[in-house]
N, C-alpha and C positions, 0 to 999 in steps of 0.2 A: 710622324713621317714627314720628312722634309723633301721639298722639290725645288729644283732650280726653276725660278719663275720667268718672267718676261723680259726680253730684250727690247731694244728700241723699235724693232720692226714688227713687234707683235701687234695684231689688230684687236679691236674690241671683240670680234667674234672669237678669236683665239683664247682671249681671257675668259669669255662666257663658257666656251667649251671645256676649258681646263677646270674651272670652278665646278661646273656641273658634274664632270666625269669623276672628279676626285673628292668632292665634298657633299654630294647630294645624300649619301648614305650617312655621313657624319650628321648632317642637319636632321635627317629623318629620325635616327636613333636617339639624338639628343632630345628632340620634340617628344618622341614617344615615352621617354623616361619621365617626362613631367605630366603627360596627359593619359598615358595608357589606353590610347585610342588610335587605331590605324588610320582611319579617314582623317581625323584631325591632325595627326602627325604628318601625313602626306601633304595636306594643305599647308601647314606651317613650314614644311621643308621646301615646298615650291616657293613660298613667299620669301623664305630665307635666302635661297639661291638668287632670286631676283634682286633682292636688296643688296646682297654681296657683290653681284656683278655691277649694279647700278652705282654703288658707292666705293668700288674697289680703289679708285684713285685716292681715296681718303685714308687708305691703309699705308701707314709709313713704314712698318716693319713687316716684310712679306713672311718672315719666320713665324709670325703670330696669326697667320691666316686661319689655321684650324681653330685656334681658341676664339678668334673673331667670329667665325661662322658659328660655333657652338653658342656663343653669347647672343648672336642674333636670333638663332633658333629658340633659345630659351625664353628670350623676351617676347618673341612672336607668339609662341604657343601659350604662354602665361597670359598674354593679353587676350588671346582668343578664348581662353577658359574663363575669362571674367575678372582675373585678378588686377589687370591694368596697373602694372607696377610703375608705369610712368607717373601715376598719381600718388605714389605712396608718401612722398614728402609733403604733398598738398593736404593729404588727409590729416597729417600731423598739425597742420595750421588750425585745426579745430580745437586744439588745447586752448583753454581759456575762453573760448566762444560757446562751447557746448555745456559747460558746468551749469547744472540746475535749469537748463533750457528745454523748451518745447521745440522739437526739431522736425522739419519736413525735408525729406530727401526725394526729389522727383528725378525720374530716370534712374532709379537706385540700382537696377541690375542685380548683381549678386550681393549687394548690401555692404560693400566694404566701407564706404563713408559712414553707413549706419552703425556698424560695429565700433568704428572709432569714436563716433559721437557719443555712443553709450559708455565706452570705456573712459571717456573724458568727463563723464558725470551728468549726461543729459537725463532729465527726469522722464522724458517720453519722446520716442522717435517713430515717425510714420514714414515708411518707404512705399513709393508708388512707381510701378512699372507695368507695361502692357505684356511683358513676356512671362507667362506663368511658370515655365521651367526655371528661369533665372530667379524668380521669387522663391521657388522651392529651395534653391541653393542659399538664398539670403536668409530664409527661416532657419535652415540648418546652421548657417554661420552664426547667427545670433544665439541659437540655443547652445552650441558648442562653446561659446564664450560666456555663457551664463547670463545672457541679456534678454531671454525670451519674455520676461515680464515687462521689460521696458520698450521693446521693439514690437511693432505691428506692421503689417504689409497689406497693400491693396492693389489688386490687379486692375488697372485702368489705364486709358490713354492719359498721359501726364498733362497735356493741354486741357482736356476736358475736366480733369480732376482739379487743376488749378482754378478754373472758373467756378466749379461747383463749391470748392472750399471757400472761395471769396464770397459767393452768393450765401453761403451758410454762415458767414460772419466769423469763420475761424481765424485765429491769429497764432503765429509762431514766433519764437524768439530768434530762430536761425532757420534760413531756408537755403538748401543746397540744390543747385542745378548743374547736373553733369550729363548732358545728353550725348547720344552718339553723334557722329559727324553728320551734320545736316547737309553737307555738300562735299563731294569728292571731285568737283570739276568747277572751273570758272563759270561755265554756262548755268550751273544751278545756284549760283552765289545769291542772286536776288531772292530766291525762295528761302535760302538759309537765313538771310537778314531778317525776313519776316519771322521766321521761326524763333530766332534768338530774341528779337525784340518782343515778341508776344509772350514767351516764357518768362523773360526777365520782368516785364511789366506786371504780369500776374503775380510773380513771386514777390515783388516789392509790395504789392497791395495787401499781402498776407502778414506783413511785418509791422509791428508797432514802431513809433518813433524811437530810434536808437537800436533797433534790431539789425541783425546781420545777414547779409546775402553772400553766399560763396557760389560764384557762377563760372562755368568752365566752357571752353570750346576746344575741340580737338581737330577742327577742320583747318588744314594747312592754307586753303584759299581764303579763309577768313583771317586776314592779317590782324595783328595785335591792335594796331591803331583803329582799324575799322570795328573790331570787336568792342573797343572801349567807346567808340562814337555810337554804336547801336545801344549799349547800356545807358548812355547819357540820354539818347532819345527816348528810351523806355521810361527813364526817371522823369523826364519832362512831361510825357503824356500821362504818367501816373500821379503827377503833381508832388514828387518827392525830391529831396535833396540827398546827395551822396558824399560820403567821405571815403576816399580810397585808403584802406588800411594797408594793403600790399598787393603787388601784381606779381604772380608767381608763374613758373614754367614747369616743364617736365622734370623728373628726378634726375639727379646728376649722372646716374648710370644709363640715361638716355640722352647722350650729349647732343648739344646744338653746335653744328659746325658752320662757321661763317661762310665757307665756300659752298655750302649745300643748304640753301634757304629752306628746303622742304624739311629739314630736320628741326626747324623751329615751328612746331605745329600746335603744341598744347598751351593754352592761356587759362589762367586761374586767377580770377579777380576776387579779393576779399573786401567787401564794402560794408560800411555802416550806412543805414538808411534812415533819413529823418523826414 
């Protein structure tokens, strides 16, 4: 269905009203197709309409508005169900790192990094998360892919578990840190810095010389430069040296728009720790 969109005199309110009236149902039914859950689809549809209104100026071809809204709804609901497709290409970076490795994945959620690590030849993978329902999904994901013998899961606070593993003298060849956003506002940034520093410091201490750390931040307010500074500070306090293997961002189908800084939110650093 095509519409004549906006002239020069249209206000932001007109745009918002148009998108909501004509595309809310599109967003809802697209989301529902992927999650089969009314409440989750409604939440995803609301987030989709908000994002479409907020970023409408970035849409160059108004004839593609419907497909654009559908794409936003799909990505939104899949992220809410724990798939986090923006990390898809970063999981592929485990190829060559996980083979024969003992792997720890903290904040593992539904176990997508874990399944990739197992698929790339890890000999043992431990996933830690405090969300029991997410771990149930992670166990099913591992089992469906034939990795139930390789993967194990532990319901625990990741910070507490990192300290406990260090105290127990455990060592891993590869540590993955993919926490939820520690901050969604500038006001909470100081606390987020502490969280990222603590988790990275503890993760580094579990690695032998030459081990690998894959560490991520999805907090927009934690800028890339600051994230790397926090990692360096953690390494200094842990008494470790770092080699940056690569610095990655979100998958290509989650584009970064230069005119919209908030679209550059995901940072993924692959580091070798000495």
